[in-house]
C-alpha positions as CSV (number, residue, x, y, z in Angstrom):
1,M,0.0,0.0,0.0
2,K,1.3,3.4,-1.0
3,G,-0.9,5.4,1.5
4,N,-4.3,7.0,1.9
5,I,-6.1,9.6,-0.1
6,Y,-9.3,11.5,0.6
7,S,-11.0,14.4,-1.2
8,Y,-12.8,17.5,0.1
9,K,-14.8,20.2,-1.5
10,T,-13.3,23.7,-1.1
11,E,-13.7,27.2,-2.5
12,I,-11.3,26.3,-5.3
13,G,-12.8,22.9,-6.2
14,Y,-12.1,19.5,-4.8
15,L,-8.7,18.8,-3.2
16,A,-7.5,15.3,-2.8
17,I,-5.1,14.9,0.2
18,A,-2.7,12.0,0.3
19,D,-0.5,10.6,3.1
20,N,1.9,7.7,3.5
21,G,0.8,7.0,7.1
22,H,3.4,9.3,8.6
23,A,3.3,12.5,6.5
24,I,1.3,14.3,3.9
25,T,2.7,13.4,0.4
26,G,0.4,15.2,-1.9
27,I,-2.5,17.5,-2.6
28,D,-4.2,17.3,-5.9
29,T,-6.6,19.8,-7.3
30,L,-9.5,18.0,-8.9
31,A,-12.3,19.2,-11.2
32,N,-15.0,21.3,-9.6
33,K,-17.3,18.3,-9.7
34,L,-15.8,15.1,-8.3
35,A,-16.4,12.2,-10.7
36,D,-16.5,8.7,-9.4
37,N,-13.4,7.8,-11.3
38,D,-11.3,10.9,-10.3
39,L,-9.6,8.8,-7.5
40,D,-9.3,5.6,-9.6
41,I,-5.8,6.6,-10.7
42,Y,-4.8,6.6,-7.0
43,I,-6.4,3.3,-6.3
44,K,-4.4,1.8,-9.3
45,Q,-1.2,3.3,-7.7
46,G,-1.9,1.5,-4.4
47,Y,-3.7,4.2,-2.4
48,L,-6.7,3.4,-0.1
49,I,-9.5,6.0,-0.2
50,K,-9.6,6.6,3.5
51,E,-9.8,9.7,5.7
52,S,-6.8,8.9,7.9
53,P,-6.2,10.9,11.1
54,L,-3.4,12.7,9.4
55,I,-5.5,13.6,6.3
56,K,-8.2,14.8,8.6
57,E,-5.7,17.0,10.4
58,A,-4.5,18.4,7.1
59,W,-8.0,19.1,6.0
60,G,-8.7,20.8,9.3
61,Q,-5.8,23.1,8.8
62,L,-6.7,23.8,5.1
63,Y,-10.3,24.6,6.2
64,E,-8.9,27.1,8.7
65,Y,-6.6,28.5,6.1
66,F,-9.5,29.0,3.6
67,S,-11.5,30.6,6.5
68,G,-8.8,33.1,7.1
69,R,-7.9,31.8,10.5
70,L,-4.7,29.8,9.8
71,F,-1.5,31.5,8.6
72,K,1.1,28.8,8.9
73,F,0.6,25.1,8.5
74,D,2.0,22.6,11.0
75,L,2.0,19.2,9.4
76,P,4.6,16.5,8.7
77,L,5.4,16.6,5.0
78,A,7.1,14.2,2.7
79,P,7.1,15.5,-0.9
80,S,8.9,13.3,-3.3
81,G,11.3,15.0,-5.7
82,T,14.9,15.6,-6.6
83,D,17.5,17.3,-4.4
84,F,17.1,20.5,-6.3
85,Q,13.3,20.4,-6.1
86,Q,13.5,19.7,-2.3
87,R,15.7,22.8,-1.9
88,V,13.2,24.9,-3.8
89,W,10.3,23.6,-1.8
90,Q,12.1,24.3,1.4
91,A,12.7,27.9,0.3
92,L,9.0,28.2,-0.6
93,K,8.0,27.3,3.0
94,T,9.9,30.4,4.2
95,I,7.7,32.8,2.2
96,P,5.4,34.4,4.8
97,Y,1.7,34.4,4.5
98,G,0.5,37.3,2.5
99,Q,3.8,37.9,0.8
100,V,5.3,37.0,-2.6
101,K,8.7,36.3,-4.0
102,S,9.9,36.1,-7.6
103,Y,11.4,33.0,-9.1
104,K,14.7,34.8,-9.1
105,D,14.4,35.5,-5.4
106,I,13.9,31.8,-4.8
107,A,16.9,31.0,-7.0
108,I,19.0,33.4,-5.0
109,A,17.7,31.9,-1.7
110,I,18.9,28.4,-2.8
111,G,22.3,29.7,-3.8
112,N,21.9,29.6,-7.6
113,K,21.0,33.1,-8.9
114,N,20.7,31.9,-12.5
115,A,18.2,29.1,-11.8
116,A,15.0,31.1,-12.0
117,R,13.6,28.9,-14.9
118,A,14.6,25.7,-13.0
119,V,12.9,27.1,-9.9
120,G,9.7,27.6,-12.0
121,M,9.9,24.0,-13.1
122,A,10.4,22.8,-9.5
123,N,7.4,25.0,-8.5
124,N,5.3,23.3,-11.2
125,K,6.2,19.8,-9.8
126,N,5.4,20.8,-6.2
127,P,3.3,17.8,-5.0
128,I,1.8,19.6,-1.9
129,P,0.5,23.0,-3.2
130,I,-1.0,25.5,-0.8
131,I,0.8,23.9,2.2
132,I,4.1,24.3,0.4
133,P,3.1,27.8,-0.9
134,C,4.2,27.8,-4.6
135,H,1.3,30.2,-5.2
136,R,3.4,32.9,-3.5
137,V,5.9,32.9,-6.3
138,I,5.4,35.4,-9.1
139,G,7.2,36.7,-12.1
140,A,10.0,39.3,-11.7
141,N,7.8,41.9,-13.2
142,G,5.1,41.3,-10.6
143,Q,2.8,39.3,-13.0
144,L,1.0,36.1,-12.0
145,V,2.7,33.4,-14.1
146,G,2.4,29.7,-14.0
147,Y,0.5,27.6,-11.5
148,G,-0.3,23.9,-11.7
149,G,-3.9,24.5,-10.5
150,G,-4.4,27.4,-12.9
151,L,-4.0,31.1,-12.6
152,D,-7.5,31.6,-11.3
153,I,-6.7,29.4,-8.2
154,K,-3.3,31.2,-7.8
155,R,-5.1,34.6,-7.9
156,Y,-7.8,33.3,-5.4
157,L,-5.2,32.2,-2.9
158,L,-3.2,35.4,-3.2
159,N,-6.3,37.5,-2.8
160,L,-7.3,35.4,0.2
161,E,-4.0,36.0,1.8
162,G,-4.1,39.7,1.0
163,K,-7.6,40.0,2.5
164,F,-6.4,38.5,5.8
165,K,-2.9,39.9,5.7
166,L,-1.2,39.9,9.1
């Protein structure tokens, strides 16, 4: 068994949260209407559709985030990726709620000022969006660019954080 997965309806559509029994391993944005077969791909990969205690805790924190009452997540995370991706994702976790950084800022933060494009690719592969806040990364010119869940979701999350800015 690879882990557990369970989906919840949110303001941005359905989110499927996955764990490995010890840590959150993924959050997947699903279509606005959850079809019966949307989770089939996970079943084929060895996941159980089960609301584990850890998934329930992650959902509770996400619910509080969407309600404007949680500004920092406190969950065990185990994103799967390359060493470079891991460094990028660690840097993303340092961007405070309600703030943004550019891809170049993140490249500098990980010690490779010329890696802005590679940072963008790592951002795109982030398996735990929102909790690892890749939505807080914008283009150098201040434009909203690239987001795996779509720019409408990125805009929604940034507006949410701006509305409840600390």
